[in-house]
KOLTORVO-771306 format. One line per 8 residues: number of its first residue (from 1); their letters; for each residue x, y, z of C-alpha. Coordinates in steps of 0.02 Angstrom, whole numbers, plus 32768, in hexadecimal, padded with zeros to 4 digits. Each point is the difference from the previous one (the first is absolute). Example, Ala and Ser with C-alpha at 12.3 -4.5 7.8 and 13.67 -1.06 7.14 Angstrom:
2
1> as> 8267,7F1F,8186 | 8045,80AC,7FDF
***
This chain:
475
1> msygdkkr> 8004,7FFD,7FF7 | 804A,80BA,7FDE | 8018,8093,8070 | 7F64,805C,7FB1 | 7F91,7F6B,8028 | 8031,7FF7,80B5 | 7FDE,80BA,801F | 7F56,7FF7,7FC0
9> iggvlgll> 7FD1,7F61,8062 | 8044,806B,8096 | 7F93,809B,7FD4 | 7F6B,7F91,7FFF | 801C,7FAB,8093 | 8029,80A5,8059 | 7F5A,804F,7FBB | 7FA9,7F5A,804C
17> llvpvlta> 8045,801F,809C | 7FC4,80AF,800E | 7F4E,7FDC,7FD3 | 7FD8,7FAE,80B2 | 8056,8096,804D | 7FA0,8079,7FA3 | 7F5E,7FAC,802E | 802B,8000,80BA
25> atetagsa> 8031,80AC,800C | 7F60,802E,7F9E | 7F95,7F92,807A | 8066,805A,808E | 8001,80B3,7FBE | 7F69,801B,805C | 8053,7FC8,80AF | 804B,8077,8079
33> vvdvravy> 80A9,7F86,8021 | 8068,7FAD,7F79 | 806C,7F81,8041 | 8097,8026,7F7F | 807B,7F77,8058 | 7F80,7F7D,7FDD | 7FDE,8041,7F51 | 80BB,7FEE,7FE1
41> qqlsrqqq> 801F,7F57,8050 | 7F6E,7FB9,7F99 | 8053,805C,7F5E | 809B,7FAB,8032 | 7FBC,7F5C,8018 | 7FA1,8003,7F62 | 80B1,8047,7F9C | 804E,7F69,8056
49> qsaaelag> 7F80,7F8A,7FC0 | 7FFF,8047,7F50 | 80AE,7FF2,8000 | 7FFE,7F4B,8022 | 7F70,7FF0,7F97 | 806A,804E,7F72 | 809E,7F9C,8029 | 7F96,7F5F,7FE9
57> trdqvgrs> 7FAC,8048,7F5C | 80B4,801F,7FD0 | 803F,7F5F,8016 | 7F6D,7FB6,7FBA | 8017,8064,7F58 | 80AF,7FCE,7FFE | 7FE3,7F50,8012 | 7F6F,8005,7F7E
65> raeleqqa> 8075,805F,7F95 | 808C,7F75,8005 | 7F74,7F7C,7FE5 | 7FC7,8066,7F6F | 80B4,8029,7FBF | 802C,7F3B,8011 | 7F54,7FD8,7FAB | 8035,8073,7F6C
73> erlrqtna> 809C,7FBB,7FFD | 7FBF,7F4D,7FEF | 7F86,803E,7F79 | 8092,804F,7FA0 | 8059,7F5E,8008 | 7F6B,7FA0,7FD6 | 7FD9,8078,7F73 | 80AC,7FE6,7FB7
81> glrrqlqe> 7FDE,7F41,8012 | 7F60,8012,7FA6 | 8054,806B,7F75 | 8099,7F86,7FED | 7F8D,7F75,7FEE | 7F84,805D,7F85 | 8096,8024,7F9C | 803C,7F50,7FFC
89> qedqlaql> 7F55,7FC6,7FD8 | 7FED,807A,7F6B | 80B3,7FC5,7FBD | 7FC3,7F52,800F | 7F61,8026,7FAA | 8065,8062,7F82 | 807A,7F68,7FE1 | 7F61,7F8A,7FFA
97> qrqadllr> 7FA7,8084,7F7E | 80A4,7FE2,7F93 | 8012,7F4D,801B | 7F4A,7FFC,7FCA | 8019,8069,7F62 | 808F,7F95,7FCE | 7F97,7F56,8019 | 7F75,8051,7F90
105> dsrrqeeq> 8085,8034,7F7C | 8049,7F42,7FFE | 7F48,7FBE,8004 | 7FD4,8070,7F6D | 809C,7FD2,7FA7 | 7FD8,7F3E,8015 | 7F5D,8016,7FD2 | 8034,806B,7F59
113> aqrqilaa> 8074,7F7C,7FE3 | 7F88,7F7F,802B | 7F90,8055,7F7A | 8083,8007,7F7B | 8031,7F50,8011 | 7F50,7FCD,7FF5 | 7FDE,806E,7F6D | 8093,7FAD,7F9F
121> lrtgagql> 7FCC,7F65,8027 | 7F5F,800E,7FC1 | 8045,8053,7F67 | 806E,7F77,7FE8 | 7F6F,7F89,8016 | 7F9D,8053,7F89 | 8083,8005,7F7F | 801A,7F47,801C
129> eellqasp> 7F49,7FE4,7FEF | 8008,805D,7F4E | 809C,7F92,7FD5 | 7FA3,7F55,8031 | 7F5F,802C,7FB8 | 807A,8000,7F51 | 804B,7F67,8033 | 7FC8,7F4A,800F
137> lyqplppa> 8046,7FFC,80B6 | 7F61,806A,802A | 7FB8,7FCF,80AF | 7FA1,8087,8070 | 8071,805A,8074 | 7FD2,801A,80C1 | 7F74,806E,801B | 806F,8053,8093
145> lldstavp> 8090,8033,7F74 | 7F70,805D,7F98 | 7F91,803B,8093 | 802E,80BC,8032 | 7FA9,7FE1,80A6 | 805B,7F55,8034 | 80B7,7FE3,8037 | 8039,7F72,7FB3
153> aladlrql> 8048,7F6D,8058 | 80B3,7FBE,7FF3 | 7FC1,7F6D,7FA9 | 7FBD,806C,7F82 | 80A0,8060,7FD5 | 805E,7F58,7FEE | 7F6F,7FCC,7F88 | 801C,80A1,7FA5
161> edlyfrlm> 80C8,7FDF,7FFB | 7FDF,7F49,7FB9 | 7F8E,8042,7F75 | 8080,8093,7FD1 | 8087,7F7E,7FEA | 7F95,7F83,7FA6 | 7FD3,8090,7F81 | 80AB,8020,7FEC
169> edgatvsl> 8033,7F4B,7FD5 | 7F70,7FED,7F97 | 8043,80A8,7FB2 | 8094,7FAE,7FBF | 7FB4,7F61,7FB6 | 7FDC,7FCF,7F52 | 7FA3,7F63,7FEE | 7F9B,7F9F,7F7B
177> mtrayidg> 7F87,7F87,803C | 7F4D,7FC3,7FEA | 7F81,805C,8071 | 7F5A,8024,8007 | 7FA3,80AE,7FC7 | 7F61,8047,7FD2 | 7FE0,8029,7F4B | 7F9D,8093,7FB7
185> rgeerqgp> 7F68,7FA3,8010 | 8011,7FDB,80B6 | 802B,7F4F,7FE4 | 8093,7FAB,804F | 807F,7FC5,7F95 | 80AD,7FA6,8012 | 8096,8028,7F9D | 80C2,8044,7FFA
193> vlrlgpfl> 800E,8098,8054 | 8096,8062,7FF5 | 802F,8072,8094 | 808C,807F,800D | 8000,8030,80B7 | 7F7C,808A,8022 | 8016,8057,7F44 | 7FB3,7F87,7F89
201> tlaqtaeg> 7F8B,7F64,8003 | 7FB9,7FBD,7F6A | 7FAC,7F65,7FC0 | 7FFD,7FA7,7F4F | 7F3B,7FF3,7FEF | 7F92,7FCB,7F6E | 7FF1,80B2,7FD4 | 80C4,800A,7FF9
209> lrllqpda> 8070,8054,8083 | 7F9B,805C,807F | 803B,8067,8094 | 7FD3,7FC8,80A9 | 7FEF,8065,80A0 | 7FBE,7FCF,80AC | 7F50,8013,803A | 7FF6,8068,8095
217> asgrlrvs> 7F53,7FB3,803E | 8039,7F4E,7FEE | 80BF,800B,7FF4 | 7FFA,7F87,7F64 | 8050,8020,7F52 | 7F8C,8056,7F87 | 800B,8024,7F43 | 8021,80C0,7FF8
225> aarpdgrl> 7F9D,8062,7F89 | 808B,804D,7FB6 | 8033,7FBB,7F67 | 80AC,8005,7FD2 | 8021,8053,7F46 | 805D,7FA0,7F6F | 80B3,8045,802F | 7FEF,7FC9,80AE
233> rrqlqryl> 7FAF,7F58,7FE1 | 808C,7FDC,7F83 | 8083,8031,8095 | 7FB2,7F8E,8078 | 7FF0,7F6E,7F7E | 80BA,800F,7FDF | 8029,7FF9,80B6 | 7F94,7F6B,8012
241> egesaavp> 804D,7FAF,7F7D | 80A9,801F,8038 | 8028,8077,7F61 | 802B,8093,8064 | 8034,8028,80B6 | 7FA2,80B1,7FFE | 7F4C,8000,804F | 7F94,8087,801B
249> ldltqgaa> 7FE1,802A,80BF | 7F75,805D,804F | 806C,805D,8084 | 7F69,804B,8052 | 7FBE,7F5C,803A | 7F52,8008,7F9F | 7FEA,80B9,7FF9 | 8037,7FF2,7F3B
257> lqhlsrqk> 7F8A,7F71,7FE8 | 7F68,8065,804E | 8040,809C,7F83 | 8006,7F89,7F6F | 7F5E,7FAC,8028 | 7FAF,80B1,7FFB | 8044,8043,7F63 | 7F87,802A,7F6C
265> gfvarlqe> 8008,7FE5,7F55 | 8002,8087,7F85 | 7F47,7FD1,7FD0 | 7FCF,8019,80B8 | 8063,80A3,800F | 7F9B,803D,7F65 | 7F61,7FD3,8056 | 8035,8067,809D
273> ggilvwpi> 801D,8097,7F99 | 7F42,801A,7FDA | 7FA4,803D,7F69 | 8088,807B,7FB3 | 807A,7F6D,7FDF | 7FA3,7FCD,7F76 | 8021,8098,7F9A | 80AC,7FFE,8017
281> vllalaaa> 8001,7F43,7FD0 | 7FA2,803B,7F6C | 8087,8088,7FDD | 808A,7F7E,800B | 7FAB,7F97,7F87 | 7FD5,8084,7F81 | 80C6,8047,8014 | 8031,7F50,7FDF
289> ligmeral> 7FA7,7FE6,7F66 | 8027,80B7,7FB4 | 80B1,7FDD,8038 | 8007,7F4B,7FAD | 7FAD,8059,7F5B | 8076,808C,7FFF | 80A3,7FA0,8025 | 7FCA,7F80,7F66
297> flkrvhdn> 7FD2,808D,7F82 | 80AA,8071,8027 | 806A,7F60,7FE9 | 7FAF,7FD7,7F65 | 800D,80B1,7FC5 | 80BC,7FFC,803D | 801F,7F63,7F97 | 7FAB,8043,7F67
305> tdrtmtav> 805B,80AE,8016 | 80AB,7FA2,7FFB | 7FD7,7F7D,7F75 | 7F90,808E,7F90 | 807A,808D,8002 | 808F,7F90,7FE5 | 7FA6,7FB5,7F67 | 7FCA,80A7,7FBE
313> nhnaaagd> 8098,8057,800E | 8065,7F72,7FA6 | 7F7F,7FFB,7F74 | 7FFF,80BE,7FFA | 80C1,7FF8,7FF8 | 7FE5,7F91,7F72 | 7F87,806F,7FA9 | 7F70,7F81,7FFB
321> wqacqqlv> 7F71,806A,803C | 7F8C,7F82,7FC5 | 8045,7F6B,8082 | 7FEE,8097,807C | 7F58,801C,7FD7 | 7FCE,7F52,7FF1 | 803F,7FE9,80B8 | 7F90,808F,8046
329> ngrstpvy> 7F6E,7FD8,7F9C | 7F62,7FBB,805E | 8053,8017,80AA | 7FB1,807E,808E | 8085,7FEE,807E | 8058,80A8,803C | 80A4,7FD3,7FAD | 7FB9,7FD8,7F5D
337> nvvragle> 7F81,80A3,8001 | 80AA,8065,8021 | 8067,7FAA,7F7B | 7F67,800F,7F87 | 7FF1,80B2,801A | 80B4,8019,7FD9 | 8001,7F9D,7F63 | 7F75,8059,7FBF
345> arheqrev> 805E,80AF,8026 | 80A5,7FBE,7FB7 | 7FF6,8074,7F6E | 7FE8,8092,807B | 808F,8080,8036 | 806B,7FCE,80A3 | 7F9B,8078,806D | 7F59,7FC3,7FBF
353> lesvlqea> 8023,7F4C,8011 | 8045,801C,80AD | 7F6A,8059,802F | 7F8A,7F79,7FBD | 8069,7F6C,8056 | 7FEB,8074,80A4 | 7F49,8015,7FE6 | 7FE9,7F3D,7FE1
361> ilkelprl> 8061,7FE4,80A9 | 7F97,8075,805B | 7F65,7FA4,7FBA | 8040,7F65,8044 | 801B,8043,80A7 | 7F5B,7FE4,8043 | 7FF0,7F56,7FCE | 80A5,7FE1,8049
369> eralpllg> 7FD6,804D,80A8 | 7F3F,7FC2,800D | 7FD2,7FD3,80AB | 80A8,8036,8051 | 7FAB,808C,8045 | 7F7B,7F98,804C | 8087,7F9F,805C | 803C,809A,804D
377> imaavapl> 7F5B,801D,803D | 7FEB,7F4C,8047 | 80B0,801A,804F | 7FC5,8094,8058 | 7F41,7FD6,8031 | 802E,7F54,804F | 805E,8038,809C | 7F7A,8085,8014
385> lgllgtvt> 7F81,7F74,7FF7 | 805D,7FA2,8087 | 801B,80A1,806B | 7F3A,801B,7FF1 | 7FF2,7F4B,803C | 806E,8027,8099 | 7FB0,8091,8035 | 7F50,7FB4,7FF8
393> gmidtfev> 804B,7F66,8061 | 8046,8078,807D | 7F5D,8051,801D | 7F9C,7F60,8019 | 8094,7FD2,807E | 7FE9,809C,8062 | 7F45,7FE2,800C | 8018,7F4E,803F
401> inihgsgd> 8082,804F,807C | 7F76,807E,803A | 7F82,7F7A,8013 | 806F,7F8C,805D | 8091,8058,804A | 80B4,7FF0,7FDE | 802A,7F97,8089 | 802B,7F74,7F86
409> pkllsggi> 80A0,8028,7F9D | 7FD5,7F70,7F89 | 7F5D,8054,7FD2 | 805C,80A7,7FBF | 80A2,7F96,7FB2 | 7F78,7F7E,7F9C | 7FA6,809A,7FC4 | 8090,806A,7FCB
417> svalvttm> 803B,7F58,7FA8 | 7F68,7FF0,7FA0 | 7FF3,80B2,7FD4 | 80B1,8000,7FBB | 7FE5,7F74,7F8D | 7FB5,8069,7F6B | 80A4,8074,8009 | 8065,7F67,7FF2
425> lglmvaip> 7F9D,7FC4,7F76 | 7FF7,80B9,7FA2 | 80CC,8003,8015 | 801C,7F5E,7FB9 | 7F87,800C,7F79 | 8043,80CA,7FD2 | 80B7,7FDC,8014 | 800E,7F6E,7F6D
433> imllhtvl> 7F8D,8072,7F9E | 8080,809A,8019 | 8083,7F91,7FCD | 7FA0,7FB3,7F5E | 7FC9,80B0,7FBE | 80CA,803D,801D | 8034,7F6F,7F9A | 7F79,8019,7F76
441> srqvehii> 801E,80B9,7FF6 | 80BF,7FE4,7FE5 | 7FD5,7F73,7F82 | 7F9E,8082,7F9D | 8082,8082,8005 | 807E,7F7F,7FCB | 7F91,7FD8,7F76 | 7FDB,80B0,7FC1
449> gdmeeksv> 80B0,8023,8006 | 803A,7F61,7F9D | 7F77,8039,7F7E | 8045,80AF,7FF7 | 80AE,7FB9,7FE3 | 7FCD,7F91,7F84 | 7F9F,807B,7FAE | 80A1,8079,7FF7
457> tliniiqr> 804D,7F69,7FAF | 7F76,7FEF,7F84 | 800D,80BC,7FDB | 80AF,7FF7,7FD6 | 7FFA,7F6B,7F99 | 7F6F,8057,7F9A | 8061,8099,7FEF | 809E,7F9A,7FB8
465> cglggcgv> 7F8D,7FAA,7F7D | 7FB4,809B,7FD0 | 80C5,804C,7FE2 | 800B,7F4F,7F88 | 8062,7F9D,8094 | 7F8C,7F69,7FF6 | 8018,7F4B,7F98 | 7F56,800B,7FB1
473> ard> 7FA4,8091,7FB2 | 7F75,805A,8054 | 7F40,7FD3,7FDA
***
């Protein structure tokens, strides 16, 4: 307790001691005799009593203070201990949380690794299933290997490993043995079957060499719908007869056979093109007929040009104009018409004779070029018709997509494939027509140039004969 506290307590006690004195003085104020000594003694006793009480109170306060200080110290120590325990527990909690995080991370990694292993296992099982379906060794895999919700057992993994090794051994096997297979009519047959691993299986049937493929439903060999072409059949036949060591293989393990079975012939392709295919086909036929006629005509004209002009020039050089006239009489081909015009104008001047022959050649030019512009038009129209067919086909395809949606890519690709048939056909027709038109035009130019050359030769001979250089007199 501090000094100020003690002073305040003393003042309070003094006031308490004065209260009885003042009360007694008040009560005896009215009396005549005041016993001062009695009052003093009473005050002394009260003061001593108050001092004793104050001392007792001080002792009690001191003891209480000491006890309180001891309790406070104990509380401080207890608080410090509790704080240490709390810190230790917080540290332990943090360590446990870190361990829990590590365990969770480890568990996630293990679960992820397990999922990856199961995914790789199911992928391998699916690939093996596809390989087995294309192999005579087909047998169903355990469902747990293909089910995404099941965990395969160790026996399933061993079976998967065994099937892989058996498939690898079968892939390196070449065998020729009598086996059962199902023909195109669905009937079971027995016959020699050649197997070249998983790449080729064929049998000698009544219809000739036929390709075989395993049936995914029954696992038995069945005659494939794909028919090998002539070149492929000859290669296979030479291999079977031991004449050749080379043999074609289906490295896609059945995909090439399926593609071969889906291949369409030329007529089927034309039928897919729609109605605009037939005008293009008619253009092709008409162009072929016109081209054949023009080619034969120009060949005959070219042969007549060389032979006729050579004979006429020879007779003219000899002055035998009657033989020249007999050579061209009764003939109406372009060469004979030009020669006839030249012979009729042989008595004219050179300038006139040149004009007559040039005019005769120009008169024959439309006959030589007949139908060639039509071929040029056909060559331009054919691809336009093909493009028109493609545009209409694309319109139909987009209408189907608008109705059924574009979720199936086969729908879009199939429609585009059909639409492009007319463009393909138009180009197939237009390119040969253009080449034919060019060749025939060059042939006409060559014939005209040859006729002009021989006409100049005829003019020179006629001029020499006019100067007396011929062996026989003129008519």
